[in-house]
KEKE-3310 file (N, C-alpha, C; in steps of 0.2 Angstrom, whole numbers, plus 5000, padded with zeros to 4 digits):
npx = (5004:5010:5024:5040:5051:5046:5036:5018:5003:4987:4973:4959:4949:4939:4941:4931:4931:4925:4923:4928:4919:4917:4920:4931:4939:4953:4959:4954:4958:4972:4973:4972:4985:4990:4995:4996:5007:5020:5017:5004:4997:4989:4997:5001:5008:5025:5025:5013:5003:4990:4985:4980:4979:4978:4965:4960:4958:4970:4981:4997:5008:5023:5037:5044:5035:5031:5041:5042:5029:5022:5008:5000:5003:4999:4985:4982:4984:4975:4963:4962:4961:4949:4940:4940:4949:4960:4978:4995:5012:5028:5045:5050:5039:5034:5042:5041:5027:5021:5023:5014:5001:4984:4972:4959:4943:4927:4915:4900:4884:4871:4856:4841:4830:4835:4844:4839:4848:4854)
npy = (4994:5006:5017:5014:5025:5037:5052:5054:5061:5063:5066:5077:5072:5061:5045:5045:5058:5067:5080:5077:5076:5079:5097:5100:5088:5086:5093:5086:5073:5075:5080:5069:5066:5077:5087:5096:5109:5116:5129:5129:5128:5120:5108:5101:5085:5084:5076:5074:5083:5095:5103:5115:5116:5125:5127:5114:5102:5093:5080:5078:5066:5061:5051:5047:5044:5031:5023:5027:5026:5014:5008:5019:5026:5016:5016:5029:5028:5018:5024:5033:5024:5017:5027:5030:5040:5049:5047:5051:5047:5054:5060:5071:5079:5084:5096:5103:5105:5115:5114:5105:5099:5098:5084:5083:5089:5082:5089:5096:5088:5093:5098:5087:5074:5058:5047:5031:5016:5009)
npz = (5000:5004:4999:5001:5009:5004:5006:5008:5001:5005:4997:4997:4988:4981:4972:4962:4959:4967:4980:4996:5011:5029:5028:5036:5037:5035:5045:5056:5055:5055:5068:5076:5079:5086:5100:5116:5118:5129:5129:5130:5118:5104:5094:5078:5074:5068:5058:5051:5042:5040:5025:5013:4996:4982:4985:4988:5001:5010:5017:5022:5025:5033:5028:5039:5049:5047:5051:5064:5070:5065:5065:5066:5054:5045:5048:5044:5030:5027:5031:5020:5009:5013:5012:4999:4994:4985:4983:4983:4981:4985:4986:4998:5001:5013:5015:5003:4999:4992:4979:4974:4964:4964:4961:4949:4951:4950:4939:4943:4939:4928:4935:4936:4931:4937:4926:4919:4919:4904)
capx = (5000:5014:5030:5046:5055:5042:5030:5012:4998:4980:4969:4952:4945:4938:4943:4926:4932:4921:4926:4927:4916:4916:4926:4937:4941:4960:4961:4952:4963:4979:4972:4973:4992:4991:4996:4997:5014:5022:5014:4996:4994:4989:5001:5001:5014:5029:5025:5007:5002:4984:4986:4975:4983:4974:4958:4959:4961:4974:4985:5003:5011:5030:5039:5047:5030:5030:5046:5041:5023:5019:5001:4997:5004:4994:4979:4980:4983:4969:4958:4962:4958:4942:4935:4942:4953:4966:4984:5001:5018:5034:5050:5051:5032:5033:5046:5039:5021:5018:5024:5009:4995:4978:4969:4953:4937:4922:4910:4893:4880:4865:4850:4836:4828:4840:4843:4839:4853:4852)
capy = (5000:5012:5016:5015:5031:5042:5055:5053:5066:5061:5072:5077:5071:5054:5042:5047:5065:5072:5083:5074:5079:5086:5101:5100:5082:5086:5095:5081:5067:5077:5081:5063:5066:5083:5087:5102:5110:5119:5135:5127:5128:5113:5108:5094:5081:5086:5071:5074:5091:5096:5108:5117:5117:5128:5126:5107:5100:5087:5078:5076:5061:5061:5045:5045:5041:5024:5020:5028:5024:5010:5007:5026:5027:5012:5019:5035:5026:5014:5029:5035:5018:5015:5033:5031:5046:5049:5047:5051:5047:5057:5062:5078:5083:5088:5102:5106:5104:5120:5112:5100:5101:5093:5081:5086:5088:5081:5094:5095:5087:5097:5095:5084:5067:5053:5042:5024:5013:5006)
capz = (5000:5004:4995:5006:5008:5001:5009:5005:5001:5005:4994:4999:4982:4980:4966:4958:4958:4972:4986:5002:5016:5030:5025:5040:5038:5036:5052:5061:5054:5058:5075:5080:5081:5089:5107:5118:5120:5135:5128:5130:5111:5101:5088:5075:5073:5063:5052:5049:5041:5035:5020:5007:4990:4977:4987:4990:5007:5010:5023:5020:5030:5031:5028:5045:5053:5046:5055:5071:5072:5059:5066:5065:5047:5041:5050:5040:5023:5027:5030:5013:5005:5015:5010:4992:4993:4980:4986:4979:4985:4982:4990:5000:5001:5019:5014:4997:4997:4988:4972:4972:4960:4966:4956:4946:4955:4945:4938:4945:4933:4928:4939:4932:4933:4936:4921:4921:4916:4898)
cpx = (5004:5020:5036:5050:5052:5037:5024:5007:4992:4976:4962:4947:4945:4940:4938:4927:4928:4925:4924:4924:4917:4922:4932:4940:4949:4962:4959:4956:4970:4978:4973:4981:4994:4992:4997:5004:5014:5018:5006:4993:4994:4993:5001:5008:5018:5028:5018:5004:4995:4986:4980:4979:4978:4966:4956:4962:4965:4978:4991:5006:5018:5032:5042:5042:5029:5035:5045:5035:5019:5011:4997:4997:5000:4987:4977:4979:4977:4963:4957:4959:4951:4937:4936:4945:4959:4972:4990:5007:5024:5039:5050:5044:5031:5037:5043:5032:5018:5019:5019:5004:4989:4975:4962:4947:4931:4917:4903:4889:4874:4859:4845:4834:4834:4839:4843:4845:4850:4855)
cpy = (5006:5011:5018:5021:5037:5045:5053:5059:5062:5067:5071:5077:5063:5051:5044:5055:5070:5074:5079:5078:5076:5090:5102:5093:5082:5088:5090:5075:5069:5078:5075:5062:5072:5082:5095:5103:5114:5126:5135:5128:5121:5113:5101:5091:5084:5081:5070:5081:5092:5103:5109:5119:5119:5126:5119:5105:5094:5086:5075:5072:5060:5053:5042:5042:5034:5020:5021:5025:5020:5009:5014:5027:5023:5014:5025:5033:5022:5019:5032:5030:5017:5021:5034:5037:5045:5050:5048:5051:5050:5059:5070:5082:5087:5095:5106:5105:5109:5119:5107:5103:5095:5090:5084:5084:5087:5087:5092:5093:5091:5093:5092:5078:5063:5049:5035:5021:5009:5000)
cpz = (5000:5000:5000:5004:5005:5006:5005:5006:5000:5003:4996:4993:4981:4973:4960:4956:4962:4977:4992:5007:5023:5028:5030:5042:5039:5043:5057:5061:5057:5065:5079:5082:5084:5097:5109:5120:5127:5135:5128:5123:5108:5095:5085:5075:5068:5057:5049:5048:5037:5031:5016:5002:4984:4979:4989:4996:5006:5016:5020:5026:5028:5032:5035:5050:5052:5050:5063:5074:5067:5059:5064:5057:5043:5042:5045:5032:5022:5027:5023:5009:5007:5012:5002:4990:4989:4984:4981:4983:4981:4988:4992:5001:5008:5019:5009:4995:4993:4981:4970:4968:4962:4960:4954:4951:4949:4945:4940:4938:4934:4932:4934:4935:4932:4930:4923:4917:4909:4897)
residu = (MET:GLY:SER:ALA:GLY:LEU:ASP:VAL:VAL:ILE:TRP:GLY:ILE:THR:ARG:ALA:GLY:ARG:THR:PHE:ARG:PRO:SER:ASP:TRP:ALA:GLU:ARG:LEU:ALA:GLY:LEU:THR:SER:ALA:PHE:GLY:HIS:ASP:GLN:LYS:LEU:SER:TYR:SER:PRO:PHE:VAL:ARG:PRO:VAL:ALA:ILE:ARG:GLY:VAL:LYS:ALA:VAL:ILE:VAL:GLY:GLN:THR:LEU:GLU:ALA:LEU:GLU:PRO:ARG:LEU:TYR:HIS:PHE:LEU:LEU:ASN:PHE:ALA:ARG:ASP:ASN:GLU:LEU:GLN:THR:ALA:PHE:ALA:SER:GLY:LEU:MET:ALA:HIS:HIS:ASP:ALA:LEU:ALA:PRO:PRO:SER:VAL:ALA:LYS:ALA:LYS:PRO:ALA:GLY:GLU:PRO:ARG:GLU:PRO:VAL)
# end
């Protein structure tokens, strides 16, 4: 399921091209790895980062998480698989996520009566 040595981005777009809901899913998912610091502020794990790229929510999971917390790493990837979210693997995503381009979102179909299969 994973690719050794590569970071993974979990896009908020399903394989069918639909936007994943709820709209705060990325923050909720990354929040599983968050903790309160000495300054009493909540901070995410340095290996799991929620981001918005060109208006598309995503979670970037660093490769280091697989070595440190393999169960959590596989939980995150299984979440993506179970919810049919698109994923991509690449080197250096944690540091250079601004270079990513999100997958396409399906265009809304015109309203009307549903069509029967032929």
